N, C-alpha and C positions, 0 to 999 in steps of 0.2 A: 686205181692203180695203186703198187707199193712202193712208198720212195725210200731207201734203203737206210736212213734215219733211224725210219719208224719197222725195220725187219731191223736192226739191231737194239732197238729199245724193248721190243718184243722181245728176244731172245734174251736179253740180260732181267726184263720184271721172270719171264720163265724160270730163266735160272733160278737165283733167288728167292722164287716161293717155294721152286723144288725142293732147294738145300736147305732156307727154311723148316720146310713142312716134314723135311728127313729127320732136323733138329728135334723135333715134337718130336715125332716120334721115337728116340731114340732116348728122350726122355722117359716119357712116358715107358719104354722100356727097363729102361734105370732103376725108375720107379717101381715094376711089380718084381723087377731083381729084391731088391733091398727090402721087401714087404715079405720075398721067402727068404730072406739069408734071416732079416733079426726077427720076423715073426711083426703080426701087422701091429698086436697094442704094445711092443717096445718103444722106451724112449730113442735106441738109438733108430726107429725106424721115422719114427714123427720127425723127429731133423733131420732127416735126408726127404723126407716129403713134404715138409714146409717148403725148403731149398731150390728142391729140384722143379714141387706147380710152383713157384716161384718163377724159375727162367721158363716156365712152360709159357704162364702168362706172358712174361713178356719177350716172349719170338711168336707170340699167336697174335699181341699189336704188334709188332714188326709186320707182321704178313700185314693185318689190316692197316696197316699205313704203305705197305705194296701196290695193296688192291686199286687204294688212293689216288699215289702217288705215278700209276700207270697208266699209255694212254686207255681210253673209251674204250675203245675196239679191243682191245687186250680181253681174251676170258678170262685164264687166268686159270684159278682152281675150277671155274663153269664150265671147262672146254666140254666136260662130259653130259653137259648139260644143256637138252635140244634147246633151240632157241625160237624156233616157226610152232608154230602151238596149230593145230586143224578142229575145228570145233567142227562137230555138223550141222546141221538146220534144225532150228528149234522145234520144238513138236508148235503145229498148227490147233485152235484154240476147238473147241466145239463151234457152230454155229449153232448160238440161242437167240431164237426167236423171242423178243420181250419187248414188252411195252414200254416205252417212257412214262407214261402216268401222265396226270391232269400237268400242263405246264400253263395254266391261264394266269390272268391278267386283272 
C-alpha cells in the first residue's frame, strides 16, 4: 500500500532526477555548440569544454546522490528497465551411461 509521504518523496525524486538529467543534456549541447562555433582545436573551445565538462560531472555526481538518497522502491532512471527476468528451463544433459570405475579398498 502506498503512503502519501512515499508518493511525495517518489514524485520529488522523479522531479529532481528529470531536471538534473535535462541540465546535463543541455550542458552537452552547449559543448557541441562551442565546438562548432570555435572549432575543436581552438583555445577558446578548450576553455569552455573544461568548464562544461566539470559542470556535467558535478551534475552526474548529484544524480548519483539523488539515486542513493531516494527510497529503495523508487526506480528513477531505471523505470524503463524490466525488473522481472524470465529464464527458460535449462537444457537437460544427455544421459550418459558410465562406469564409476573401481572403488576398492
